[in-house]
Structures are given as structure tokens and as C-alpha cells.
C-alpha positions, -999 to +999 in steps of 0.1 A: -132+510-103-137+548-106-150+544-141-172+514-133-187+534-104-198+562-127-177+588-109-155+592-140-163+584-176-127+583-188-103+560-169-073+581-180-078+609-154-079+586-123-052+564-138-029+595-141-036+603-104-028+567-093+004+567-113+014+600-097+011+588-061+027+554-069+057+567-088+063+597-065+066+574-035+036+590-017+017+557-016+047+538-002+052+565+025+015+563+035+017+525+035+048+526+057+031+549+082+000+526+082+023+496+091+039+516+119+006+528+134-007+492+133+024+481+154+045+468+126+082+475+120+092+511+114+117+500+087+094+478+067+098+496+034+136+496+037+138+459+044+106+445+028+124+414+016+135+405+051+100+408+064+083+392+034+106+365+019+097+352-015+075+321-015+087+288-030+055+281-048+039+305-073+006+297-089-007+321-116-044+329-113-062+344-142-093+366-138-124+358-160-126+379-192-140+414-187-133+418-150-100+437-153-105+473-163-069+487-161-035+472-153-010+498-140 
């Protein structure tokens, strides 16, 4: 999205930043705080499978060609 918006010509720079916050746990920490502030469980990240059990039905959905820029 950053590349498509014209803010960055090379997707590698923002991709590296995204990977950094995902793999370091920063994004998960912020997400957990968001859930807490919105009134959700404070232990959501520790027990995510208890709060969000797996569905019995999985249907793959493909995007049309050209709409996916980068998969992380």
C-alpha cells in the first residue's frame, strides 16, 4: 500500500519495517492493548485459541491478479 500510494518507490523499505514490528512482538503487544482498551479480555494474546476457536468450514478465496503487492 505504501508503494501504491507513492510514499515509497521501493517496497523493501516499508516491508522491512513491517517485518520488524511483527517479528519483535511490538504489533502483538499493541493489538493486545487495543483489545483491552475496547473492553476485551486482558489475556487475549495468551489464550487466543480459547477466545477464537477454529472454524469447521474453511473456504479459500483468491484475489484477482494484480491486486496483491506483497505477501509477508
